[in-house]
C-alpha positions as CSV (number, residue, x, y, z in Angstrom):
1,M,-98.2,28.7,34.5
2,L,-96.0,26.2,36.0
3,D,-96.9,24.8,39.3
4,F,-94.4,24.3,42.1
5,G,-93.8,20.7,41.0
6,S,-93.1,21.9,37.4
7,K,-90.5,24.4,38.7
8,Q,-88.7,21.7,40.6
9,V,-88.6,19.5,37.5
10,L,-87.2,22.3,35.4
11,K,-84.5,23.0,38.0
12,K,-83.5,19.3,38.0
13,Q,-83.3,19.4,34.2
14,Q,-81.0,22.5,34.2
15,Q,-78.7,20.8,36.8
16,I,-78.6,17.6,34.7
17,K,-77.7,19.6,31.5
18,F,-74.9,21.3,33.4
19,F,-73.4,18.0,34.6
20,V,-74.0,16.5,31.2
21,K,-71.9,19.2,29.5
22,K,-69.2,18.6,32.1
23,L,-69.3,14.9,31.4
24,G,-69.5,15.3,27.6
25,I,-73.1,13.9,27.6
26,V,-75.6,15.5,25.2
27,C,-79.2,15.4,26.3
28,L,-82.2,16.3,24.3
29,A,-85.2,17.0,26.5
30,L,-85.2,14.0,28.8
31,S,-83.5,11.7,26.4
32,C,-79.7,11.6,26.6
33,F,-77.1,10.1,24.2
34,V,-73.8,9.3,25.9
35,M,-70.8,10.0,23.6
36,P,-67.7,7.9,24.7
37,S,-64.6,9.8,25.4
38,F,-61.2,8.3,24.0
39,V,-58.6,8.3,26.6
40,V,-55.1,7.2,25.5
41,A,-53.2,5.4,28.3
42,Q,-49.6,6.7,28.7
43,P,-47.0,4.0,29.1
44,S,-44.8,4.1,32.2
45,A,-41.0,3.9,31.9
46,F,-41.0,1.1,34.5
47,D,-43.2,-1.2,32.4
48,D,-41.8,-4.4,30.8
49,P,-41.0,-3.4,27.2
50,G,-41.7,-6.9,26.0
51,S,-45.2,-6.8,27.5
52,R,-46.5,-3.7,25.6
53,Q,-47.0,-2.7,21.9
54,T,-47.3,0.7,20.5
55,A,-50.6,2.2,19.4
56,S,-49.6,1.7,15.8
57,A,-48.8,-2.0,16.2
58,G,-52.3,-3.0,15.1
59,G,-52.2,-3.7,11.3
60,D,-48.4,-4.0,11.3
61,L,-45.6,-6.6,11.7
62,V,-46.1,-8.0,15.2
63,V,-44.6,-10.8,17.4
64,V,-46.9,-13.7,17.9
65,D,-45.6,-14.2,21.4
66,N,-43.6,-11.2,22.5
67,N,-42.7,-12.6,25.9
68,I,-41.0,-16.0,25.4
69,N,-40.0,-18.3,28.3
70,A,-36.9,-20.2,27.2
71,G,-36.9,-22.4,30.3
72,T,-33.7,-23.7,31.9
73,I,-30.4,-23.7,30.0
74,T,-27.5,-25.9,31.2
75,L,-24.4,-24.0,32.1
76,G,-21.9,-24.1,29.2
77,S,-24.5,-25.5,26.7
78,S,-26.7,-23.7,24.1
79,S,-30.5,-23.7,23.7
80,Q,-32.5,-22.8,20.6
81,V,-35.4,-20.4,20.9
82,V,-37.8,-19.7,18.0
83,V,-39.5,-16.3,17.7
84,L,-42.6,-16.1,15.3
85,M,-43.4,-12.9,13.4
86,K,-46.8,-12.2,11.8
87,N,-47.8,-9.6,9.2
88,E,-51.2,-8.2,10.3
89,S,-51.3,-5.4,7.8
90,G,-52.9,-5.4,4.4
91,K,-49.7,-5.2,2.4
92,A,-46.4,-7.0,2.2
93,I,-43.7,-6.0,4.8
94,S,-40.0,-6.6,4.4
95,P,-38.2,-7.4,7.7
96,G,-34.7,-5.9,8.1
97,S,-31.8,-6.2,10.5
98,I,-32.0,-7.9,13.9
99,S,-30.2,-6.6,17.1
100,L,-29.8,-8.8,20.2
101,Y,-29.2,-7.4,23.7
102,P,-28.4,-10.4,26.1
103,S,-27.8,-10.2,29.8
104,S,-24.2,-10.7,31.0
105,N,-24.7,-14.4,32.0
106,V,-25.6,-15.5,28.5
107,S,-24.6,-15.0,24.9
108,A,-27.1,-14.9,22.0
109,T,-26.7,-15.2,18.3
110,V,-29.1,-15.5,15.3
111,G,-29.0,-19.1,14.1
112,E,-31.5,-18.9,11.2
113,N,-33.6,-16.0,9.9
114,E,-36.5,-17.0,7.7
115,C,-38.0,-13.5,7.9
116,N,-35.1,-12.1,5.9
117,N,-35.5,-14.1,2.7
118,T,-38.4,-12.2,1.0
119,A,-41.2,-9.7,1.7
120,L,-43.8,-11.2,4.1
121,P,-47.3,-11.2,2.6
122,P,-50.4,-10.2,4.6
123,E,-51.4,-12.7,7.4
124,A,-48.2,-14.6,6.8
125,V,-45.9,-15.9,9.6
126,C,-42.1,-16.3,9.6
127,A,-39.7,-17.7,12.2
128,I,-36.4,-16.4,13.6
129,A,-34.2,-19.0,15.5
130,L,-31.9,-17.7,18.3
131,S,-29.1,-19.6,19.9
132,V,-28.7,-18.8,23.6
133,K,-25.6,-20.1,25.5
134,G,-25.4,-20.1,29.3
135,L,-22.2,-18.5,30.7
136,Q,-23.0,-18.0,34.3
137,L,-25.6,-19.3,36.8
138,G,-28.8,-17.2,37.3
139,N,-31.8,-15.7,35.5
140,F,-31.2,-14.3,32.0
141,R,-33.0,-12.0,29.6
142,V,-32.5,-11.3,25.9
143,E,-34.2,-8.4,24.1
144,M,-34.6,-8.8,20.3
145,L,-35.1,-5.7,18.2
146,L,-36.3,-6.2,14.5
147,R,-36.4,-3.4,12.0
148,H,-38.9,-3.4,9.1
149,N,-40.6,-1.1,6.5
150,G,-44.0,-1.2,8.1
151,K,-45.7,1.6,10.0
152,S,-44.0,1.2,13.3
153,K,-40.6,0.4,11.7
154,L,-39.6,-1.5,14.9
155,V,-40.9,-4.5,16.8
156,T,-39.4,-6.1,20.0
157,A,-39.5,-9.5,21.7
158,T,-38.3,-10.7,25.0
159,I,-36.8,-14.1,25.8
160,S,-36.2,-15.0,29.4
161,G,-35.2,-18.1,31.4
162,D,-32.6,-19.5,33.8
163,V,-29.1,-20.8,33.6
164,D,-28.5,-23.9,35.8
165,S,-25.5,-26.1,36.6
166,S,-25.2,-29.4,34.9
167,G,-23.9,-31.1,38.0
168,D,-20.3,-31.1,36.9
169,Q,-18.8,-28.1,38.7
170,R,-15.6,-28.3,36.6
171,Q,-17.5,-26.7,33.7
172,D,-17.9,-23.5,35.7
173,V,-14.3,-22.4,35.1
174,I,-14.1,-22.8,31.4
175,N,-17.0,-20.4,30.4
176,D,-15.3,-17.0,30.7
177,I,-12.5,-17.9,28.3
178,E,-13.1,-20.9,26.1
179,A,-9.9,-22.9,25.1
180,I,-10.0,-24.6,21.7
181,P,-9.1,-27.4,22.0
182,S,-9.8,-27.9,25.7
183,D,-6.9,-30.5,25.9
184,L,-3.7,-30.3,23.9
185,D,-2.4,-33.8,23.1
186,F,0.8,-34.1,21.1
187,G,0.5,-37.8,20.7
188,S,3.6,-40.0,20.3
189,L,6.9,-38.5,19.1
190,K,9.5,-40.8,17.5
191,E,11.7,-38.3,15.7
192,S,14.2,-36.0,17.5
193,R,12.5,-32.9,16.3
194,P,10.2,-30.6,18.3
195,L,6.5,-30.4,17.7
196,T,4.4,-27.2,17.7
197,R,0.7,-26.9,18.3
198,S,-1.6,-23.8,18.6
199,L,-4.3,-23.1,21.1
200,I,-7.1,-20.6,20.7
201,L,-8.5,-18.6,23.7
202,R,-11.9,-16.9,23.1
203,N,-13.9,-14.6,25.3
204,V,-17.4,-16.0,25.5
205,T,-18.8,-13.4,27.8
206,S,-20.4,-10.1,27.0
207,K,-17.7,-8.2,28.9
208,E,-14.1,-7.4,28.3
209,I,-11.5,-9.7,29.9
210,I,-7.8,-9.0,30.4
211,V,-5.4,-12.0,30.3
212,N,-2.9,-11.4,33.1
213,S,-0.5,-14.3,32.6
214,I,-0.1,-17.6,30.8
215,D,2.2,-20.2,32.4
216,V,3.3,-23.8,31.9
217,E,3.3,-26.0,34.9
218,S,5.4,-29.1,34.1
219,N,8.7,-30.8,34.7
220,D,11.7,-29.2,33.1
221,S,12.5,-32.4,31.2
222,A,9.0,-32.3,29.6
223,G,10.2,-29.6,27.3
224,Y,7.1,-27.4,27.0
225,S,7.4,-23.7,26.1
226,I,4.9,-21.1,25.0
227,K,4.6,-18.0,22.9
228,S,1.6,-15.8,23.0
229,N,0.2,-12.3,22.1
230,C,-2.9,-12.6,24.4
231,D,-3.6,-9.3,26.2
232,T,-7.1,-7.9,26.2
233,L,-10.0,-9.9,24.9
234,L,-13.2,-8.0,23.9
235,S,-16.5,-9.8,24.0
236,G,-16.3,-12.6,21.4
237,G,-12.6,-11.8,20.8
238,A,-9.9,-14.5,20.5
239,C,-6.1,-14.9,20.6
240,A,-3.6,-17.6,19.8
241,V,-1.1,-19.4,22.1
242,T,1.7,-21.4,20.5
243,V,3.0,-24.4,22.5
244,K,6.3,-26.0,21.5
245,W,7.2,-29.5,22.7
246,A,10.9,-30.5,22.7
247,P,11.2,-33.4,25.2
248,Q,14.5,-34.2,26.8
249,Q,13.8,-37.7,28.1
250,R,12.1,-40.8,26.9
251,G,8.6,-41.5,28.2
252,P,5.4,-39.5,28.9
253,A,5.5,-35.7,29.3
254,T,2.5,-34.2,31.0
255,G,1.8,-30.6,32.1
256,A,-0.8,-27.9,32.3
257,L,-1.3,-24.5,30.6
258,V,-2.7,-22.1,33.2
259,I,-4.3,-18.9,32.1
260,N,-5.0,-16.2,34.7
261,H,-7.5,-13.5,33.7
262,T,-9.9,-10.9,35.1
263,G,-13.1,-12.8,34.4
264,P,-15.4,-14.2,37.1
265,S,-13.7,-17.6,37.0
266,S,-10.2,-16.0,37.1
267,V,-8.4,-19.1,35.8
268,V,-8.5,-21.5,32.9
269,S,-6.5,-24.7,32.7
270,V,-5.6,-26.7,29.6
271,V,-4.0,-30.2,29.9
272,L,-0.8,-30.9,28.0
273,D,0.1,-34.4,27.1
274,G,2.6,-36.3,25.0
275,E,4.9,-39.3,24.9
276,Y,8.5,-39.4,23.6
277,E,9.5,-42.8,22.1
278,P,12.7,-42.2,20.0
279,D,13.8,-44.8,17.5
280,A,17.2,-46.4,17.8
281,A,20.0,-44.5,16.2
282,S,21.1,-45.7,12.7
283,E,24.3,-45.3,10.7
284,V,24.6,-41.9,8.9
285,G,25.1,-42.1,5.2
286,I,27.7,-40.0,3.3
287,F,25.0,-37.8,1.7
288,P,22.3,-36.3,4.0
289,E,18.7,-36.0,3.1
290,A,17.5,-32.9,1.3
291,V,16.4,-30.0,3.4
292,P,14.0,-27.3,2.0
293,G,15.8,-24.0,1.5
294,K,19.3,-25.5,1.8
295,G,21.9,-26.6,-0.7
296,L,22.9,-30.3,-0.7
297,L,26.4,-31.2,-1.7
298,T,27.0,-34.7,-3.2
299,S,29.8,-36.4,-5.1
300,S,29.9,-38.5,-8.2
301,Q,31.7,-41.2,-6.1
302,T,31.2,-42.2,-2.5
303,E,34.9,-43.3,-2.3
304,I,38.1,-42.1,-4.0
305,N,39.9,-45.3,-4.7
306,F,43.3,-45.3,-6.5
307,G,43.3,-49.1,-6.7
308,A,46.1,-51.5,-6.1
309,D,49.7,-51.9,-7.2
310,I,50.3,-48.2,-7.7
311,E,54.0,-47.5,-8.5
312,A,53.8,-44.2,-10.2
313,E,52.1,-40.8,-9.6
314,S,48.3,-41.1,-10.1
315,S,45.4,-38.7,-10.2
316,I,41.6,-39.1,-9.8
317,T,38.9,-36.5,-10.4
318,V,35.4,-36.6,-8.9
319,S,32.5,-34.2,-9.4
320,L,31.0,-32.3,-6.5
321,V,27.3,-31.5,-7.3
322,N,24.8,-29.3,-5.5
323,I,21.5,-31.1,-5.8
324,G,19.7,-28.8,-3.3
325,D,17.3,-26.0,-4.2
326,E,19.5,-23.2,-3.0
327,P,23.1,-22.1,-3.8
328,L,25.9,-23.2,-1.5
329,T,29.4,-22.0,-0.9
330,L,32.4,-24.3,-0.5
331,G,34.6,-23.8,2.5
332,G,37.9,-25.4,3.3
333,I,39.0,-28.6,1.5
334,R,41.6,-30.6,3.3
335,L,42.9,-34.1,3.9
336,A,42.7,-35.8,7.3
337,G,46.4,-37.0,6.9
338,E,49.4,-35.0,5.7
339,D,52.0,-37.7,5.1
340,S,50.3,-40.0,2.6
341,G,51.6,-38.3,-0.5
342,I,48.1,-37.1,-1.6
343,K,47.8,-33.6,-2.9
344,I,44.5,-31.6,-3.6
345,L,44.9,-29.5,-6.8
346,S,43.6,-26.0,-6.5
347,S,42.0,-26.0,-10.0
348,G,38.2,-26.8,-10.0
349,C,36.7,-27.1,-6.6
350,R,38.2,-24.7,-4.1
351,S,37.4,-22.7,-1.0
352,G,34.9,-19.9,-1.7
353,K,33.5,-21.4,-4.9
354,I,29.7,-21.0,-5.2
355,L,27.7,-23.9,-6.6
356,K,24.2,-23.0,-7.9
357,P,21.5,-25.8,-7.8
358,V,22.5,-28.7,-10.1
359,E,25.9,-27.1,-10.7
360,A,29.1,-29.1,-10.3
361,C,32.8,-28.6,-10.0
362,P,35.8,-31.0,-10.4
363,L,37.9,-32.1,-7.4
364,T,41.2,-33.6,-8.4
365,L,43.5,-35.6,-6.1
366,K,47.0,-36.5,-7.1
367,W,48.8,-39.3,-5.3
368,S,52.6,-39.8,-5.3
369,P,53.2,-42.8,-3.0
370,V,55.8,-42.1,-0.4
371,R,55.9,-45.7,0.8
372,V,54.8,-49.2,-0.1
373,G,51.4,-50.2,1.3
374,S,47.9,-49.0,1.7
375,I,46.6,-45.6,2.5
376,L,43.6,-44.8,4.8
377,D,42.8,-41.2,4.4
378,D,39.7,-38.9,3.9
379,V,39.1,-35.6,2.2
380,Q,37.0,-33.2,4.2
381,I,34.9,-30.6,2.3
382,R,33.1,-27.9,4.3
383,H,30.2,-25.9,3.0
384,D,27.1,-23.9,4.1
385,G,24.5,-26.4,2.8
386,A,22.7,-29.3,4.6
387,R,24.9,-30.9,7.3
388,G,27.8,-28.5,6.5
389,I,30.5,-31.1,5.7
390,L,31.0,-33.9,3.2
391,V,33.7,-36.5,4.0
392,L,34.9,-38.8,1.2
393,P,37.2,-41.8,2.0
394,V,40.5,-42.0,0.1
395,R,41.9,-45.5,-0.4
396,G,44.7,-47.1,-2.4
397,T,47.6,-49.5,-2.3
398,A,51.1,-48.7,-3.6
399,S,53.6,-51.4,-4.7
400,A,56.5,-48.9,-5.0
401,A,57.4,-45.4,-3.8
402,V,57.7,-42.6,-6.2
403,N,61.2,-40.9,-6.2
404,R,60.6,-37.2,-6.3
405,D,64.2,-36.5,-7.2
406,S,63.5,-37.8,-10.8
407,Q,60.6,-35.5,-11.4
408,S,60.8,-32.6,-13.8
409,I,61.0,-28.9,-12.7
410,S,59.8,-26.0,-14.8
411,L,62.3,-23.2,-15.1
412,G,60.3,-20.9,-17.4
413,G,57.8,-20.7,-20.2
414,N,54.2,-19.5,-20.7
415,N,52.5,-22.9,-21.1
416,N,51.1,-21.6,-24.4
417,A,51.5,-22.8,-28.0
418,F,54.9,-22.8,-29.7
419,A,54.1,-20.4,-32.5
420,N,57.7,-20.4,-33.9
421,V,58.4,-24.1,-33.7
422,P,58.7,-25.5,-37.2
423,K,57.0,-28.6,-38.4
424,L,59.0,-31.8,-37.7
425,S,59.6,-34.3,-40.4
426,S,58.9,-38.0,-40.1
427,S,62.6,-38.8,-39.9
428,E,63.1,-36.3,-37.1
429,L,60.3,-38.0,-35.2
430,D,61.7,-41.5,-36.0
431,L,58.4,-42.3,-37.9
432,P,58.3,-45.0,-40.6
433,S,58.9,-43.6,-44.1
434,D,55.5,-44.9,-45.3
435,S,53.6,-43.3,-42.4
436,S,50.6,-41.3,-43.4
437,S,51.7,-38.6,-40.9
438,K,54.6,-37.0,-42.9
439,S,55.1,-34.3,-40.3
440,V,53.8,-33.0,-37.0
441,S,53.1,-29.4,-36.3
442,R,53.6,-27.9,-32.9
443,S,52.2,-24.6,-33.9
444,S,49.3,-25.1,-31.5
445,G,48.9,-26.8,-28.2
446,T,51.1,-26.8,-25.1
447,V,54.1,-28.8,-23.9
448,Q,52.5,-29.6,-20.5
449,G,53.0,-33.3,-20.0
450,S,55.4,-33.7,-23.0
451,L,58.1,-35.1,-20.7
452,E,55.6,-37.3,-18.8
453,G,57.3,-40.5,-17.6
454,Y,60.8,-39.5,-18.6
455,R,63.8,-39.7,-16.3
456,I,67.6,-39.4,-16.4
457,T,69.1,-42.8,-15.8
458,S,72.7,-41.9,-16.6
459,L,74.6,-38.6,-16.6
460,A,78.1,-37.7,-17.9
461,R,79.8,-34.4,-18.4
462,N,78.4,-33.7,-21.9
463,R,75.8,-36.4,-22.4
464,A,73.1,-38.3,-20.6
465,I,70.7,-41.2,-21.1
466,V,67.0,-40.4,-21.0
467,S,64.6,-43.2,-20.4
468,G,60.8,-43.0,-20.9
469,P,57.8,-44.6,-22.4
470,G,59.5,-44.8,-25.9
471,G,62.6,-46.4,-24.5
472,S,66.1,-44.9,-23.8
473,R,68.1,-42.5,-25.9
474,V,71.3,-40.5,-25.6
475,V,71.1,-36.8,-25.5
476,I,74.2,-34.6,-26.1
477,D,74.9,-31.2,-24.6
478,G,74.2,-28.4,-27.1
479,E,72.5,-30.5,-29.6
480,E,68.7,-30.8,-30.5
481,T,66.6,-33.9,-30.0
482,V,62.9,-34.7,-30.2
483,I,61.2,-36.1,-27.1
484,G,57.5,-36.2,-26.6
485,A,56.9,-34.8,-30.2
486,V,58.7,-31.6,-29.2
487,L,62.0,-30.4,-30.5
488,W,64.3,-29.7,-27.5
489,K,67.7,-28.2,-27.2
490,I,69.8,-30.0,-24.6
491,D,71.8,-28.3,-21.8
492,I,73.8,-30.8,-19.6
493,K,74.2,-29.6,-16.1
494,P,76.2,-31.2,-13.2
495,S,73.2,-33.0,-11.7
496,A,70.4,-32.5,-14.2
497,V,69.5,-32.1,-17.9
498,E,67.7,-29.0,-19.1
499,F,65.3,-29.2,-22.0
500,I,64.9,-25.9,-23.9
501,N,62.4,-24.9,-26.6
502,G,61.9,-21.1,-27.0
503,R,60.9,-19.8,-23.6
504,Q,60.0,-23.2,-22.3
505,R,62.7,-24.6,-20.0
506,I,62.1,-28.0,-18.3
507,L,64.7,-29.5,-15.9
508,L,65.0,-33.3,-15.2
509,L,67.0,-34.1,-12.1
510,F,69.4,-37.0,-12.0
511,D,68.7,-39.5,-9.3
512,R,72.2,-40.3,-7.8
513,S,70.8,-43.5,-6.3
514,L,70.9,-45.0,-9.8
515,S,74.7,-44.5,-10.1
516,S,77.2,-47.1,-8.8
517,G,79.9,-46.1,-6.4
518,G,79.0,-42.4,-6.7
519,S,80.2,-42.2,-10.3
520,T,77.9,-40.2,-12.5
521,A,79.4,-41.5,-15.7
522,Q,78.2,-45.1,-15.2
523,S,74.8,-45.9,-16.6
524,Q,72.4,-48.3,-15.0
525,R,69.3,-49.7,-16.6
526,V,66.1,-48.6,-14.9
527,T,62.7,-49.9,-15.7
528,A,60.8,-47.0,-17.3
529,P,57.2,-46.4,-16.5
530,S,54.6,-47.6,-18.9
531,A,53.2,-45.4,-21.6
532,G,49.9,-45.1,-19.6
533,S,51.6,-43.9,-16.4
534,N,50.6,-40.5,-15.0
535,T,53.9,-39.1,-13.8
536,A,53.5,-35.4,-13.3
537,V,55.5,-32.7,-15.2
538,S,55.3,-29.3,-13.8
539,T,55.5,-26.2,-16.0
540,G,55.7,-22.5,-15.3
541,A,55.8,-19.1,-16.8
542,T,58.4,-16.3,-17.1
543,N,57.9,-12.6,-17.7
């Protein structure tokens, strides 16, 4: 039997067992063994993510210090922050990509990542260097997210600190949009050509910035002008501004490039500076300097000089050469004066002719002096190459005027070979009997120039005297004679002598100034031009 005291003890034991079961305590008799209960704390959404680790962080890749204080960063400057990672698992772990989430008043980039080189062995430590730049005053925070192939797959770290002013408040306005370079100096300009420089504008904030306007504030004579495609700049985005400087006055040229935008600072200013010191003007040469992408017209002579003591018609040919790297087209070719007796022949160089690089064409000028004395003339050649015009001086001195009345006139002919003209014997050509040239054939060639230097010095009704390089001879109407190695049939006219050979008909006019008292029958001796003279003979063609 149990006494009253025993009943009380039993009742106490039953109550203890009841509470023990409720509390998870197992008691045997009066001895109790307390089994601990595992309670997992649930994280709050308001906790600092950098101050907690997941339950699986143990034995994985972890941050040695997951809440890093970067201290104070000067506004506009950068600070380097090192984050250490440790492998606390029993096998190698390979870190992966890194994502950074900075607050709006700083920018953050990964400077160096030693954790990304190879797999991290157990208990090994690697370093990640971050570059944090202060953009605006105030506290900042950067969250770093690292991916890896461990159990948790992700690990985070927090970097915090302050952005403080450096004491120079002018730095505050250049941090929303960064200008590279911050000052645009054109230096000293001596040539009369504009200079062009480029300016880069970059958004260094974490928010989008809209560029409202870009203006140049300077004097009009400074000559600054801009061209830009800047509109909307995303975070880290950039655009280019082209500044052209074409000063109009000598001396310094200063100004400012003002950029208005939607960032916190609202405005960015870039100093423009330069000095124009042109060289003294120098004499321009006949030929300009080469210009890339343009033809360059030059001449084989810098001056067309006929020389002195010219008393007969003379001709000079020069070569016009394109020494540029592009084709050029010749425009008008004309003389500055019109009464000097100089004529530009249409053969060779002419208006509309195209000269390819290193290609040339001949330009021939013929001078028949109209008076005694010197000529001062120029030939002007227009083209679409460098400079656009080439001017060549024309000089010469005449000792006698050329009488145009004694020149030959072509009445017909085809300027081609005389196929039907027979060979001429030595006697017909007045050659010595022992000459090696027994006969001369005119079956090929032309008669152009065959009457060069000949003139009628005396004229009668049925005969005339012809003077030329070989002397004087009498020609009779209706008879044949050899002049200039060509067999001609003579036709005496009232004021001229016509030379006929086949379809070739050349007319020599009689200069009545050579007659005495108006009589055409009287002959006067006239000094004939030398054999080397260049008196022109014109020819033509008939149908």
